[in-house]
GUFILUM-999761 format. One record per residue (C-alpha): x, z, y; residue number from 1. Coordinates in nm, 3 decimals. Last residue first. Layout:
{{X; Z; Y}; NUM}
...
END
This chain:
{{2.183; -2.080; 1.958}; 576}
{{2.372; -2.079; 1.629}; 575}
{{2.323; -1.718; 1.527}; 574}
{{2.108; -1.452; 1.690}; 573}
{{2.064; -1.109; 1.529}; 572}
{{1.791; -0.896; 1.376}; 571}
{{1.864; -0.566; 1.201}; 570}
{{1.609; -0.348; 1.385}; 569}
{{1.399; -0.647; 1.494}; 568}
{{1.088; -0.557; 1.294}; 567}
{{0.747; -0.719; 1.334}; 566}
{{0.438; -0.516; 1.252}; 565}
{{0.180; -0.677; 1.021}; 564}
{{0.074; -0.416; 0.766}; 563}
{{0.308; -0.568; 0.507}; 562}
{{0.577; -0.488; 0.764}; 561}
{{0.787; -0.772; 0.900}; 560}
{{1.153; -0.850; 0.920}; 559}
{{1.404; -1.031; 1.135}; 558}
{{1.725; -1.129; 0.965}; 557}
{{1.808; -1.428; 1.183}; 556}
{{1.681; -1.588; 1.503}; 555}
{{1.859; -1.925; 1.523}; 554}
{{1.565; -2.106; 1.364}; 553}
{{1.331; -2.006; 1.646}; 552}
{{1.041; -1.791; 1.526}; 551}
{{0.677; -1.888; 1.537}; 550}
{{0.449; -1.628; 1.389}; 549}
{{0.120; -1.638; 1.206}; 548}
{{-0.080; -1.366; 1.037}; 547}
{{-0.363; -1.410; 0.791}; 546}
{{-0.676; -1.210; 0.819}; 545}
{{-0.973; -1.195; 0.591}; 544}
{{-1.265; -1.383; 0.739}; 543}
{{-1.609; -1.337; 0.892}; 542}
{{-1.749; -0.999; 0.790}; 541}
{{-2.053; -0.928; 1.011}; 540}
{{-2.080; -0.563; 1.115}; 539}
{{-2.349; -0.296; 1.111}; 538}
{{-2.452; -0.436; 0.770}; 537}
{{-2.664; -0.147; 0.634}; 536}
{{-2.632; -0.270; 0.275}; 535}
{{-2.266; -0.355; 0.335}; 534}
{{-2.186; -0.005; 0.455}; 533}
{{-2.375; 0.162; 0.170}; 532}
{{-2.204; -0.054; -0.094}; 531}
{{-1.861; 0.014; 0.059}; 530}
{{-1.933; 0.386; 0.041}; 529}
{{-2.026; 0.354; -0.326}; 528}
{{-1.701; 0.171; -0.402}; 527}
{{-1.510; 0.436; -0.207}; 526}
{{-1.679; 0.714; -0.403}; 525}
{{-1.583; 0.557; -0.735}; 524}
{{-1.231; 0.505; -0.601}; 523}
{{-1.171; 0.872; -0.532}; 522}
{{-1.352; 0.985; -0.847}; 521}
{{-1.124; 0.776; -1.068}; 520}
{{-0.814; 0.868; -0.867}; 519}
{{-0.873; 1.234; -0.940}; 518}
{{-0.894; 1.538; -0.712}; 517}
{{-1.146; 1.387; -0.473}; 516}
{{-1.137; 1.534; -0.122}; 515}
{{-1.097; 1.203; 0.061}; 514}
{{-1.345; 1.021; -0.160}; 513}
{{-1.597; 1.301; -0.111}; 512}
{{-1.556; 1.277; 0.266}; 511}
{{-1.605; 0.900; 0.249}; 510}
{{-1.915; 0.946; 0.037}; 509}
{{-2.062; 1.200; 0.277}; 508}
{{-1.996; 0.984; 0.582}; 507}
{{-2.162; 0.683; 0.416}; 506}
{{-2.472; 0.881; 0.317}; 505}
{{-2.496; 1.046; 0.659}; 504}
{{-2.486; 0.706; 0.823}; 503}
{{-2.400; 0.642; 1.187}; 502}
{{-2.262; 0.311; 1.311}; 501}
{{-2.137; 0.317; 1.668}; 500}
{{-2.064; -0.058; 1.641}; 499}
{{-1.709; 0.014; 1.765}; 498}
{{-1.628; 0.284; 1.511}; 497}
{{-1.264; 0.278; 1.618}; 496}
{{-1.256; 0.630; 1.766}; 495}
{{-1.430; 0.768; 1.459}; 494}
{{-1.734; 0.974; 1.559}; 493}
{{-1.943; 0.892; 1.255}; 492}
{{-1.740; 0.722; 0.983}; 491}
{{-1.699; 0.348; 1.032}; 490}
{{-1.321; 0.358; 1.082}; 489}
{{-1.280; 0.516; 0.741}; 488}
{{-1.358; 0.194; 0.553}; 487}
{{-1.030; 0.013; 0.613}; 486}
{{-0.766; 0.278; 0.547}; 485}
{{-1.004; 0.418; 0.286}; 484}
{{-0.935; 0.100; 0.090}; 483}
{{-0.586; 0.241; 0.016}; 482}
{{-0.244; 0.103; 0.101}; 481}
{{-0.203; 0.249; 0.447}; 480}
{{-0.270; 0.154; 0.808}; 479}
{{-0.520; -0.118; 0.729}; 478}
{{-0.576; -0.407; 0.967}; 477}
{{-0.901; -0.418; 1.162}; 476}
{{-1.074; -0.682; 1.370}; 475}
{{-1.380; -0.701; 1.587}; 474}
{{-1.552; -0.957; 1.809}; 473}
{{-1.848; -0.816; 1.993}; 472}
{{-2.225; -0.845; 1.966}; 471}
{{-2.451; -0.687; 2.231}; 470}
{{-2.191; -0.526; 2.458}; 469}
{{-2.116; -0.216; 2.663}; 468}
{{-2.043; 0.008; 2.366}; 467}
{{-1.767; 0.199; 2.547}; 466}
{{-1.509; 0.094; 2.288}; 465}
{{-1.609; -0.270; 2.322}; 464}
{{-1.585; -0.270; 2.700}; 463}
{{-1.258; -0.076; 2.695}; 462}
{{-1.095; -0.311; 2.447}; 461}
{{-1.226; -0.614; 2.635}; 460}
{{-1.073; -0.502; 2.964}; 459}
{{-0.726; -0.471; 2.812}; 458}
{{-0.763; -0.795; 2.615}; 457}
{{-0.887; -1.018; 2.895}; 456}
{{-1.258; -1.089; 2.868}; 455}
{{-1.463; -1.365; 2.708}; 454}
{{-1.835; -1.432; 2.714}; 453}
{{-2.049; -1.648; 2.487}; 452}
{{-2.425; -1.683; 2.518}; 451}
{{-2.663; -1.662; 2.224}; 450}
{{-2.881; -1.961; 2.145}; 449}
{{-3.124; -1.880; 1.865}; 448}
{{-3.301; -2.145; 1.659}; 447}
{{-3.218; -1.983; 1.327}; 446}
{{-3.012; -2.250; 1.152}; 445}
{{-2.899; -2.488; 1.427}; 444}
{{-2.860; -2.220; 1.694}; 443}
{{-2.709; -1.959; 1.467}; 442}
{{-2.456; -2.208; 1.336}; 441}
{{-2.365; -2.333; 1.686}; 440}
{{-2.305; -1.982; 1.822}; 439}
{{-2.101; -1.892; 1.514}; 438}
{{-1.888; -2.204; 1.564}; 437}
{{-1.843; -2.134; 1.936}; 436}
{{-1.745; -1.773; 1.878}; 435}
{{-1.493; -1.867; 1.611}; 434}
{{-1.339; -2.130; 1.839}; 433}
{{-1.323; -1.887; 2.130}; 432}
{{-1.151; -1.625; 1.917}; 431}
{{-0.893; -1.884; 1.813}; 430}
{{-0.839; -2.011; 2.168}; 429}
{{-0.784; -1.664; 2.308}; 428}
{{-0.959; -1.438; 2.558}; 427}
{{-1.119; -1.133; 2.401}; 426}
{{-1.462; -1.181; 2.253}; 425}
{{-1.823; -1.103; 2.347}; 424}
{{-2.131; -1.263; 2.191}; 423}
{{-2.412; -1.221; 2.444}; 422}
{{-2.783; -1.164; 2.380}; 421}
{{-3.077; -1.334; 2.552}; 420}
{{-3.103; -1.579; 2.264}; 419}
{{-3.182; -1.285; 2.036}; 418}
{{-3.497; -1.204; 2.234}; 417}
{{-3.608; -1.567; 2.261}; 416}
{{-3.564; -1.626; 1.888}; 415}
{{-3.751; -1.302; 1.823}; 414}
{{-4.042; -1.423; 2.035}; 413}
{{-4.045; -1.758; 1.859}; 412}
{{-4.046; -1.592; 1.519}; 411}
{{-4.347; -1.389; 1.627}; 410}
{{-4.288; -1.026; 1.699}; 409}
{{-4.396; -0.690; 1.561}; 408}
{{-4.042; -0.589; 1.467}; 407}
{{-4.126; -0.601; 1.097}; 406}
{{-4.278; -0.948; 1.141}; 405}
{{-3.973; -1.077; 1.328}; 404}
{{-3.741; -0.934; 1.064}; 403}
{{-3.934; -1.112; 0.790}; 402}
{{-3.898; -1.442; 0.977}; 401}
{{-3.524; -1.385; 1.020}; 400}
{{-3.488; -1.291; 0.654}; 399}
{{-3.648; -1.620; 0.547}; 398}
{{-3.428; -1.824; 0.780}; 397}
{{-3.115; -1.645; 0.656}; 396}
{{-3.216; -1.709; 0.295}; 395}
{{-3.233; -2.080; 0.375}; 394}
{{-2.885; -2.063; 0.532}; 393}
{{-2.734; -1.891; 0.229}; 392}
{{-2.553; -2.200; 0.096}; 391}
{{-2.370; -2.260; 0.425}; 390}
{{-2.023; -2.166; 0.295}; 389}
{{-1.833; -1.861; 0.177}; 388}
{{-2.156; -1.690; 0.082}; 387}
{{-2.259; -1.329; 0.138}; 386}
{{-2.478; -1.190; -0.139}; 385}
{{-2.289; -0.863; -0.142}; 384}
{{-1.975; -1.052; -0.250}; 383}
{{-1.839; -0.823; -0.518}; 382}
{{-1.694; -0.471; -0.521}; 381}
{{-1.463; -0.567; -0.807}; 380}
{{-1.318; -0.859; -0.610}; 379}
{{-1.255; -0.640; -0.308}; 378}
{{-1.102; -0.351; -0.503}; 377}
{{-0.860; -0.563; -0.704}; 376}
{{-0.845; -0.403; -1.046}; 375}
{{-0.554; -0.195; -1.177}; 374}
{{-0.773; 0.078; -1.322}; 373}
{{-0.708; 0.324; -1.040}; 372}
{{-0.795; 0.063; -0.775}; 371}
{{-0.574; -0.208; -0.626}; 370}
{{-0.606; -0.313; -0.263}; 369}
{{-0.497; -0.673; -0.206}; 368}
{{-0.827; -0.840; -0.132}; 367}
{{-0.993; -0.751; 0.199}; 366}
{{-1.234; -0.458; 0.249}; 365}
{{-1.529; -0.558; 0.470}; 364}
{{-1.716; -0.784; 0.233}; 363}
{{-1.772; -1.155; 0.185}; 362}
{{-1.482; -1.264; 0.404}; 361}
{{-1.375; -1.630; 0.403}; 360}
{{-0.992; -1.643; 0.367}; 359}
{{-0.759; -1.723; 0.659}; 358}
{{-0.450; -1.930; 0.585}; 357}
{{-0.393; -2.069; 0.932}; 356}
{{-0.630; -2.366; 0.939}; 355}
{{-0.858; -2.229; 1.213}; 354}
{{-1.108; -2.508; 1.148}; 353}
{{-1.078; -2.462; 0.772}; 352}
{{-1.139; -2.090; 0.809}; 351}
{{-1.445; -2.147; 1.027}; 350}
{{-1.585; -2.408; 0.786}; 349}
{{-1.539; -2.168; 0.495}; 348}
{{-1.716; -1.895; 0.685}; 347}
{{-2.033; -2.097; 0.739}; 346}
{{-2.251; -1.846; 0.925}; 345}
{{-2.627; -1.794; 0.897}; 344}
{{-2.593; -1.523; 0.631}; 343}
{{-2.472; -1.257; 0.875}; 342}
{{-2.734; -1.347; 1.136}; 341}
{{-3.009; -1.304; 0.877}; 340}
{{-2.853; -0.981; 0.751}; 339}
{{-2.853; -0.828; 1.099}; 338}
{{-3.216; -0.931; 1.147}; 337}
{{-3.301; -0.789; 0.806}; 336}
{{-3.133; -0.461; 0.904}; 335}
{{-3.375; -0.398; 1.189}; 334}
{{-3.363; -0.150; 1.474}; 333}
{{-2.997; -0.143; 1.572}; 332}
{{-2.993; -0.512; 1.654}; 331}
{{-3.300; -0.498; 1.878}; 330}
{{-3.284; -0.161; 2.053}; 329}
{{-2.904; -0.193; 2.094}; 328}
{{-2.743; 0.135; 1.990}; 327}
{{-2.615; -0.033; 1.673}; 326}
{{-2.411; -0.274; 1.883}; 325}
{{-2.347; -0.533; 1.614}; 324}
{{-1.978; -0.581; 1.558}; 323}
{{-1.826; -0.913; 1.451}; 322}
{{-1.555; -0.945; 1.189}; 321}
{{-1.190; -1.025; 1.124}; 320}
{{-1.059; -0.831; 0.824}; 319}
{{-0.723; -0.682; 0.733}; 318}
{{-0.450; -0.666; 0.475}; 317}
{{-0.255; -0.966; 0.602}; 316}
{{-0.149; -1.286; 0.432}; 315}
{{0.149; -1.442; 0.606}; 314}
{{0.206; -1.775; 0.781}; 313}
{{0.538; -1.869; 0.940}; 312}
{{0.609; -2.165; 1.172}; 311}
{{0.976; -2.234; 1.245}; 310}
{{0.986; -2.474; 0.951}; 309}
{{0.759; -2.712; 1.147}; 308}
{{0.579; -2.997; 0.970}; 307}
{{0.289; -2.880; 0.759}; 306}
{{0.232; -2.541; 0.918}; 305}
{{0.280; -2.690; 1.264}; 304}
{{0.034; -2.971; 1.196}; 303}
{{-0.240; -2.734; 1.081}; 302}
{{-0.182; -2.482; 1.360}; 301}
{{-0.187; -2.714; 1.661}; 300}
{{-0.563; -2.709; 1.732}; 299}
{{-0.561; -2.324; 1.718}; 298}
{{-0.319; -2.273; 2.007}; 297}
{{-0.018; -2.072; 1.886}; 296}
{{0.032; -1.706; 1.800}; 295}
{{0.284; -1.423; 1.785}; 294}
{{0.572; -1.592; 1.971}; 293}
{{0.943; -1.544; 1.902}; 292}
{{1.243; -1.708; 2.069}; 291}
{{1.097; -1.781; 2.411}; 290}
{{1.253; -1.993; 2.684}; 289}
{{1.360; -2.257; 2.433}; 288}
{{1.143; -2.528; 2.587}; 287}
{{0.921; -2.542; 2.280}; 286}
{{0.880; -2.163; 2.295}; 285}
{{0.785; -2.178; 2.664}; 284}
{{0.527; -2.444; 2.581}; 283}
{{0.390; -2.220; 2.304}; 282}
{{0.363; -1.923; 2.540}; 281}
{{0.170; -2.125; 2.795}; 280}
{{-0.068; -2.259; 2.529}; 279}
{{-0.126; -1.915; 2.378}; 278}
{{-0.226; -1.752; 2.708}; 277}
{{-0.172; -1.377; 2.676}; 276}
{{0.185; -1.386; 2.804}; 275}
{{0.311; -1.028; 2.833}; 274}
{{0.684; -1.094; 2.790}; 273}
{{0.941; -0.883; 2.607}; 272}
{{1.310; -0.931; 2.679}; 271}
{{1.499; -0.769; 2.393}; 270}
{{1.856; -0.657; 2.454}; 269}
{{2.179; -0.577; 2.273}; 268}
{{2.076; -0.736; 1.946}; 267}
{{2.256; -0.694; 1.613}; 266}
{{2.150; -0.340; 1.526}; 265}
{{2.340; -0.252; 1.206}; 264}
{{2.598; -0.031; 1.380}; 263}
{{2.312; 0.151; 1.557}; 262}
{{2.190; 0.309; 1.233}; 261}
{{2.146; 0.664; 1.369}; 260}
{{2.021; 0.534; 1.703}; 259}
{{2.233; 0.688; 1.981}; 258}
{{2.348; 0.351; 2.115}; 257}
{{1.986; 0.250; 2.165}; 256}
{{2.003; -0.125; 2.221}; 255}
{{1.809; -0.236; 2.525}; 254}
{{1.438; -0.304; 2.565}; 253}
{{1.296; -0.492; 2.861}; 252}
{{0.931; -0.512; 2.952}; 251}
{{0.672; -0.765; 3.061}; 250}
{{0.456; -0.909; 3.336}; 249}
{{0.127; -0.728; 3.392}; 248}
{{0.293; -0.395; 3.469}; 247}
{{0.669; -0.436; 3.487}; 246}
{{0.857; -0.208; 3.247}; 245}
{{1.235; -0.176; 3.237}; 244}
{{1.496; 0.003; 3.025}; 243}
{{1.289; 0.093; 2.718}; 242}
{{1.495; 0.205; 2.419}; 241}
{{1.596; 0.014; 2.108}; 240}
{{1.683; 0.088; 1.745}; 239}
{{1.445; 0.385; 1.740}; 238}
{{1.469; 0.744; 1.868}; 237}
{{1.290; 0.740; 2.202}; 236}
{{1.316; 0.903; 2.544}; 235}
{{1.114; 0.775; 2.838}; 234}
{{1.151; 0.943; 3.175}; 233}
{{1.338; 0.712; 3.411}; 232}
{{1.233; 0.405; 3.214}; 231}
{{0.866; 0.493; 3.274}; 230}
{{0.644; 0.312; 3.024}; 229}
{{0.633; 0.587; 2.759}; 228}
{{0.601; 0.867; 3.014}; 227}
{{0.263; 0.737; 3.131}; 226}
{{0.114; 0.805; 2.786}; 225}
{{-0.142; 1.058; 2.904}; 224}
{{0.133; 1.294; 3.024}; 223}
{{0.431; 1.231; 3.252}; 222}
{{0.700; 1.500; 3.229}; 221}
{{0.520; 1.674; 2.941}; 220}
{{0.570; 1.373; 2.715}; 219}
{{0.940; 1.350; 2.802}; 218}
{{1.003; 1.722; 2.742}; 217}
{{0.813; 1.711; 2.412}; 216}
{{1.011; 1.427; 2.259}; 215}
{{0.803; 1.192; 2.045}; 214}
{{0.827; 1.162; 1.668}; 213}
{{0.669; 0.879; 1.467}; 212}
{{0.354; 0.975; 1.276}; 211}
{{0.116; 0.753; 1.474}; 210}
{{0.363; 0.467; 1.422}; 209}
{{0.312; 0.446; 1.046}; 208}
{{0.611; 0.556; 0.837}; 207}
{{0.416; 0.865; 0.728}; 206}
{{0.176; 0.641; 0.537}; 205}
{{0.458; 0.516; 0.312}; 204}
{{0.543; 0.871; 0.208}; 203}
{{0.179; 0.981; 0.162}; 202}
{{0.068; 0.691; -0.056}; 201}
{{0.041; 0.877; -0.385}; 200}
{{-0.146; 1.177; -0.245}; 199}
{{-0.153; 1.487; -0.466}; 198}
{{-0.422; 1.730; -0.345}; 197}
{{-0.434; 2.012; -0.091}; 196}
{{-0.104; 1.893; 0.050}; 195}
{{0.184; 2.094; 0.194}; 194}
{{0.442; 1.923; 0.411}; 193}
{{0.801; 2.040; 0.444}; 192}
{{1.052; 1.913; 0.700}; 191}
{{1.419; 2.002; 0.659}; 190}
{{1.691; 1.909; 0.906}; 189}
{{1.652; 2.171; 1.178}; 188}
{{1.571; 2.449; 0.933}; 187}
{{1.277; 2.584; 0.732}; 186}
{{1.058; 2.338; 0.925}; 185}
{{0.689; 2.363; 0.842}; 184}
{{0.376; 2.156; 0.792}; 183}
{{0.060; 2.280; 0.621}; 182}
{{-0.155; 2.333; 0.930}; 181}
{{-0.264; 2.694; 0.983}; 180}
{{-0.104; 2.749; 1.323}; 179}
{{-0.273; 2.439; 1.460}; 178}
{{-0.601; 2.620; 1.403}; 177}
{{-0.911; 2.480; 1.239}; 176}
{{-1.271; 2.389; 1.316}; 175}
{{-1.216; 2.143; 1.599}; 174}
{{-1.266; 1.842; 1.375}; 173}
{{-0.908; 1.726; 1.434}; 172}
{{-0.784; 2.077; 1.357}; 171}
{{-0.977; 2.081; 1.029}; 170}
{{-0.816; 1.744; 0.958}; 169}
{{-0.472; 1.898; 0.951}; 168}
{{-0.555; 2.218; 0.760}; 167}
{{-0.360; 2.134; 0.446}; 166}
{{-0.214; 1.785; 0.462}; 165}
{{-0.445; 1.541; 0.282}; 164}
{{-0.286; 1.259; 0.484}; 163}
{{-0.618; 1.078; 0.486}; 162}
{{-0.800; 1.314; 0.721}; 161}
{{-0.503; 1.293; 0.954}; 160}
{{-0.605; 0.932; 1.016}; 159}
{{-0.898; 1.049; 1.225}; 158}
{{-0.658; 1.143; 1.507}; 157}
{{-0.606; 0.774; 1.579}; 156}
{{-0.810; 0.760; 1.899}; 155}
{{-0.579; 1.030; 2.032}; 154}
{{-0.758; 1.263; 2.272}; 153}
{{-0.469; 1.504; 2.317}; 152}
{{-0.706; 1.800; 2.351}; 151}
{{-0.842; 1.726; 2.003}; 150}
{{-0.499; 1.821; 1.856}; 149}
{{-0.420; 1.599; 1.556}; 148}
{{-0.161; 1.382; 1.729}; 147}
{{-0.005; 1.666; 1.926}; 146}
{{0.033; 1.861; 1.604}; 145}
{{0.218; 1.565; 1.458}; 144}
{{0.450; 1.530; 1.756}; 143}
{{0.537; 1.900; 1.776}; 142}
{{0.601; 1.918; 1.399}; 141}
{{0.811; 1.602; 1.409}; 140}
{{1.021; 1.740; 1.693}; 139}
{{1.064; 2.068; 1.502}; 138}
{{1.227; 1.871; 1.221}; 137}
{{1.511; 1.795; 1.458}; 136}
{{1.635; 1.519; 1.688}; 135}
{{1.953; 1.625; 1.867}; 134}
{{2.006; 1.528; 2.229}; 133}
{{2.188; 1.207; 2.316}; 132}
{{1.933; 1.076; 2.565}; 131}
{{1.819; 0.812; 2.314}; 130}
{{1.724; 1.090; 2.074}; 129}
{{1.975; 1.186; 1.812}; 128}
{{2.021; 1.183; 1.438}; 127}
{{2.176; 1.393; 1.160}; 126}
{{1.967; 1.295; 0.859}; 125}
{{1.639; 1.462; 0.777}; 124}
{{1.565; 1.598; 0.431}; 123}
{{1.194; 1.561; 0.360}; 122}
{{1.013; 1.804; 0.129}; 121}
{{0.679; 1.712; -0.026}; 120}
{{0.459; 1.987; -0.166}; 119}
{{0.136; 1.931; -0.359}; 118}
{{0.263; 1.680; -0.615}; 117}
{{0.233; 1.930; -0.903}; 116}
{{0.600; 1.883; -0.995}; 115}
{{0.708; 1.933; -0.635}; 114}
{{0.804; 1.624; -0.440}; 113}
{{1.139; 1.508; -0.312}; 112}
{{1.280; 1.347; -0.001}; 111}
{{1.585; 1.161; 0.121}; 110}
{{1.762; 1.043; 0.437}; 109}
{{1.450; 1.110; 0.644}; 108}
{{1.498; 0.960; 0.989}; 107}
{{1.438; 0.627; 0.822}; 106}
{{1.478; 0.582; 0.448}; 105}
{{1.350; 0.242; 0.340}; 104}
{{1.003; 0.153; 0.210}; 103}
{{1.007; -0.207; 0.088}; 102}
{{0.719; -0.448; 0.150}; 101}
{{0.906; -0.672; 0.390}; 100}
{{1.014; -0.378; 0.603}; 99}
{{0.881; -0.023; 0.578}; 98}
{{1.068; 0.241; 0.778}; 97}
{{1.066; 0.605; 0.670}; 96}
{{1.058; 0.943; 0.843}; 95}
{{0.947; 0.773; 1.160}; 94}
{{1.129; 0.545; 1.400}; 93}
{{1.073; 0.463; 1.764}; 92}
{{1.166; 0.186; 2.007}; 91}
{{1.132; -0.128; 1.796}; 90}
{{0.823; -0.026; 1.598}; 89}
{{0.673; 0.104; 1.921}; 88}
{{0.674; -0.250; 2.063}; 87}
{{0.491; -0.394; 1.762}; 86}
{{0.250; -0.100; 1.758}; 85}
{{0.149; -0.167; 2.117}; 84}
{{0.055; -0.521; 2.021}; 83}
{{-0.112; -0.403; 1.699}; 82}
{{-0.352; -0.165; 1.870}; 81}
{{-0.426; 0.208; 1.846}; 80}
{{-0.158; 0.374; 2.054}; 79}
{{-0.202; 0.737; 2.155}; 78}
{{0.052; 0.913; 1.934}; 77}
{{0.307; 0.633; 1.944}; 76}
{{0.294; 0.606; 2.326}; 75}
{{0.319; 0.233; 2.390}; 74}
{{-0.013; 0.214; 2.571}; 73}
{{-0.285; -0.035; 2.663}; 72}
{{-0.057; -0.309; 2.538}; 71}
{{-0.009; -0.617; 2.758}; 70}
{{-0.142; -0.922; 2.577}; 69}
{{0.112; -1.128; 2.389}; 68}
{{0.441; -0.967; 2.289}; 67}
{{0.632; -1.285; 2.368}; 66}
{{0.988; -1.226; 2.263}; 65}
{{1.315; -1.340; 2.420}; 64}
{{1.604; -1.200; 2.216}; 63}
{{1.944; -1.117; 2.364}; 62}
{{2.267; -1.096; 2.163}; 61}
{{2.414; -1.443; 2.187}; 60}
{{2.765; -1.497; 2.048}; 59}
{{2.738; -1.170; 1.853}; 58}
{{2.612; -1.318; 1.526}; 57}
{{2.905; -1.557; 1.522}; 56}
{{3.141; -1.261; 1.481}; 55}
{{3.065; -1.243; 1.111}; 54}
{{2.833; -0.984; 0.962}; 53}
{{2.580; -1.220; 0.810}; 52}
{{2.233; -1.161; 0.674}; 51}
{{2.106; -1.435; 0.440}; 50}
{{1.916; -1.707; 0.619}; 49}
{{1.581; -1.783; 0.780}; 48}
{{1.422; -1.465; 0.658}; 47}
{{1.063; -1.369; 0.586}; 46}
{{0.988; -1.635; 0.328}; 45}
{{1.277; -1.511; 0.115}; 44}
{{1.125; -1.169; 0.037}; 43}
{{1.404; -0.948; -0.091}; 42}
{{1.571; -0.848; 0.236}; 41}
{{1.941; -0.787; 0.279}; 40}
{{2.072; -0.476; 0.452}; 39}
{{2.102; -0.284; 0.128}; 38}
{{1.917; 0.045; 0.098}; 37}
{{2.079; 0.387; 0.147}; 36}
{{2.021; 0.596; -0.160}; 35}
{{1.701; 0.790; -0.209}; 34}
{{1.719; 1.105; -0.415}; 33}
{{1.446; 1.294; -0.599}; 32}
{{1.179; 1.023; -0.606}; 31}
{{0.843; 1.186; -0.680}; 30}
{{0.647; 1.025; -0.398}; 29}
{{0.793; 0.683; -0.466}; 28}
{{0.699; 0.695; -0.834}; 27}
{{0.346; 0.806; -0.751}; 26}
{{0.236; 0.450; -0.698}; 25}
{{0.139; 0.233; -0.404}; 24}
{{0.461; 0.219; -0.208}; 23}
{{0.670; 0.209; -0.521}; 22}
{{0.515; -0.123; -0.618}; 21}
{{0.667; -0.266; -0.301}; 20}
{{0.899; -0.541; -0.424}; 19}
{{0.647; -0.802; -0.524}; 18}
{{0.428; -0.708; -0.229}; 17}
{{0.496; -1.012; -0.012}; 16}
{{0.495; -1.272; -0.286}; 15}
{{0.194; -1.099; -0.442}; 14}
{{0.006; -1.138; -0.115}; 13}
{{0.050; -1.513; -0.129}; 12}
{{-0.086; -1.528; -0.484}; 11}
{{-0.366; -1.287; -0.394}; 10}
{{-0.476; -1.506; -0.105}; 9}
{{-0.471; -1.827; -0.307}; 8}
{{-0.665; -1.669; -0.593}; 7}
{{-0.913; -1.523; -0.347}; 6}
{{-0.986; -1.861; -0.190}; 5}
{{-1.044; -2.024; -0.528}; 4}
{{-1.246; -1.722; -0.647}; 3}
{{-1.475; -1.754; -0.345}; 2}
{{-1.567; -2.108; -0.439}; 1}
END
């Protein structure tokens, strides 16, 4: 049954990645000259029509976009969530910009690699900040050092360990100096990075929002991310710049006339709303008040996919899961209890109920990552005994009884103890449906009746991060095309290690994977690390993500990253 789901997922993923082989191979890294890409996209499902340069595109130039929940921050260095990332993708730009699986030149007009792959040189185009001042290589160096500096407190600082830039991760760990990091600027328009080992994905990784430049004077004017939501202070370098921000309501972005590719920006303004209620946003979309919404109520998904051409479904390189609080004296004490709860879930039923292209998850790393031998990492790793359906329910009952004995309890006592726990999720009809189905499965199979609790997104993120929960909804989408982009969040001390999982064996294997000098060793260590994680089971894999969007038919030439970020840099309105 798993192979049927996987085949569907990989087919859809292939449609998205058909043009992005360069992102995952050394050919991109060693490109000597990059010509300006065409405006047109190559993935038909992502566009409603071919791009047009006629005057009709300028009849309406404002886009009404529901961002969803209000982001905790839209500071590129500090952000760690997809909603903030979507906004940042409109207001900032890194060395490259990935759209529809293709890596385009961004602030870097071209780049080249040394023969040994240890030095990558980026040649920056003439470009300006939104205040008209020049953007230089020194701005990237400031921004990157800010990101890795422990004093900044970025939850994403761990990602420097996967750049393989000399000295970068030593700074993150507090054992190195910013002066020794392998980044330099021979002149204003040349940025050089030095690696301790060749890294095939480095160019595409540096397009991620954490690596986008920020202007030092703006950051220093209002630290801790406050500058990014203050229209009087904010300075950015992307297609749009913030002109208004109303806490709890929304924001306004206007075209950045100083953007290097401003002639291709078809919108003059984006009105972003913070509507976290899917039903309200969908009604506004139906009434024409919103042009783009990131989700719809779960009961409507099946019909919309079948009948509405404005509904888009994409595979996504990420996993939806549940975190066990490993500091909890019950869940943290016994792996058989965690396994019992993991097996007592019908993932296929959940995916069918959600009906938006999700795939039952039988491991943490989703399909779509290819190892050094050309094999899909997820399928090679296997299922770890996790079933798509309810076929492991009997095993769950057996494990639950064994867990009770090991904990010195009767089955009834353990049922009572687990029933006192709470499954926490952020408000949303889809999350509620998953929680209710898990609750029902555990009750009917194991005789436990956990409670459900929901919180608004901003509150939920803090609650989960602070470990103030029993079991909490989790989700992760990779930041680069390597399984390490998924697995690394469970290393000790990682800012996104929500279960507070600690394993010396896992940490060691991840470190060895990072420092490996051959692809064979790199992937061998990642496979072993995955095995350790799944044996300890600090999380419950539930499904592999899909992504849905509703976009009005008159919104043209919008794009989307394979990692899930929407792109309005060349979007325009036609026929509204």
